[in-house]
C-alpha positions as CSV (number, residue, x, y, z in Angstrom):
1,X,0.0,-0.1,0.1
2,X,1.2,3.5,-1.0
3,X,1.6,6.5,2.2
4,X,-1.0,8.8,2.4
5,X,1.5,11.3,3.7
6,X,5.4,11.2,3.3
7,X,7.3,13.5,5.6
8,X,10.6,14.1,7.4
9,X,11.0,13.2,10.9
10,X,11.5,16.5,12.3
11,X,8.3,17.7,10.3
12,X,5.7,15.2,11.8
13,X,7.3,15.4,15.2
14,X,7.0,19.3,15.5
15,X,3.7,19.2,14.1
16,X,2.7,16.8,17.0
17,X,4.7,18.9,19.6
18,X,2.8,22.2,18.3
19,X,-0.7,21.0,18.3
20,X,-1.4,17.3,19.0
21,X,-4.8,17.5,18.2
22,X,-4.6,19.0,14.8
23,X,-1.8,16.4,14.0
24,X,-4.0,13.6,15.5
25,X,-6.8,14.9,12.9
26,X,-4.0,14.7,10.1
27,X,-2.0,11.7,10.9
28,X,-3.6,9.0,13.1
29,X,-4.5,5.8,11.3
30,X,-2.7,7.0,8.3
31,X,0.2,5.2,6.4
32,X,2.7,7.7,6.9
33,X,6.1,7.5,5.3
34,X,8.6,9.0,7.5
35,X,12.5,9.8,6.4
36,X,15.0,10.1,9.1
37,X,18.4,9.2,10.5
38,X,18.4,6.1,12.2
39,X,19.5,6.7,16.3
40,X,18.5,3.2,17.6
41,X,17.7,-0.1,16.4
42,X,16.5,-2.9,18.6
43,X,14.2,-6.2,18.8
44,X,11.7,-6.6,21.5
45,X,9.4,-9.4,21.6
46,X,10.8,-10.7,18.3
47,X,10.0,-7.5,16.2
48,X,12.2,-4.9,15.4
49,X,11.8,-1.0,16.5
50,X,13.6,1.7,15.0
51,X,14.3,5.1,16.4
52,X,14.6,8.2,14.0
53,X,16.1,11.0,15.5
54,X,14.8,14.5,15.3
55,X,15.8,18.0,16.4
56,X,14.2,17.7,19.3
57,X,16.5,16.0,22.1
58,X,13.0,14.6,24.1
59,X,11.2,13.4,21.0
60,X,11.8,10.9,18.4
61,X,9.9,8.6,16.0
62,X,9.3,4.7,17.1
63,X,8.9,2.5,14.3
64,X,7.7,-0.8,15.4
65,X,8.5,-3.0,12.5
66,X,6.7,-6.0,10.7
67,X,7.9,-9.3,10.4
68,X,9.4,-8.8,7.2
69,X,10.9,-5.7,8.0
70,X,12.3,-7.2,11.4
71,X,14.6,-9.6,9.1
72,X,15.9,-6.8,7.1
73,X,17.0,-4.6,10.0
74,X,20.5,-6.1,10.4
75,X,21.5,-4.3,7.3
76,X,20.8,-0.8,8.9
77,X,23.1,1.1,10.8
78,X,22.8,4.3,13.5
79,X,23.7,7.1,11.6
80,X,21.9,6.3,8.3
81,X,19.2,7.9,6.8
82,X,16.1,5.8,6.1
83,X,12.5,5.8,4.9
84,X,10.0,4.1,6.9
85,X,6.4,3.5,6.1
86,X,3.7,2.4,8.7
87,X,0.5,3.7,10.4
88,X,0.7,6.4,12.8
89,X,-1.0,5.8,16.3
90,X,-0.4,8.8,17.8
91,X,2.2,10.8,20.3
92,X,3.4,10.1,23.6
93,X,6.7,12.6,23.5
94,X,7.6,10.3,20.6
95,X,5.6,10.0,17.4
96,X,4.6,6.1,17.0
97,X,4.1,4.2,13.8
98,X,3.3,0.5,13.7
99,X,3.1,-2.3,11.3
100,X,5.9,-0.7,9.8
101,X,8.1,-1.2,6.6
102,X,11.6,-0.2,5.5
103,X,10.8,1.6,2.1
104,X,14.5,2.8,1.0
């Protein structure tokens, strides 16, 4: 499936930080392709999670990967720029994407 919205990690985080209600209306339950720099990759409960850094020291984009994408995660390194597509489920200091795929 194609993304409904393509945006940078910085832009989506700053939109949520500025006005969560408006950002929820725009992004919630939509397929969002986010481009950013990897700050961390880890595996939790056999699923990969990629964190994209932003200009905000406190907030980032947490991308919970699909099983397929988790298998590809080993090729990625911190500091690399990546595009990740997932379903936006909201904002808790970080913007959360689920069922994410690596698209670059």
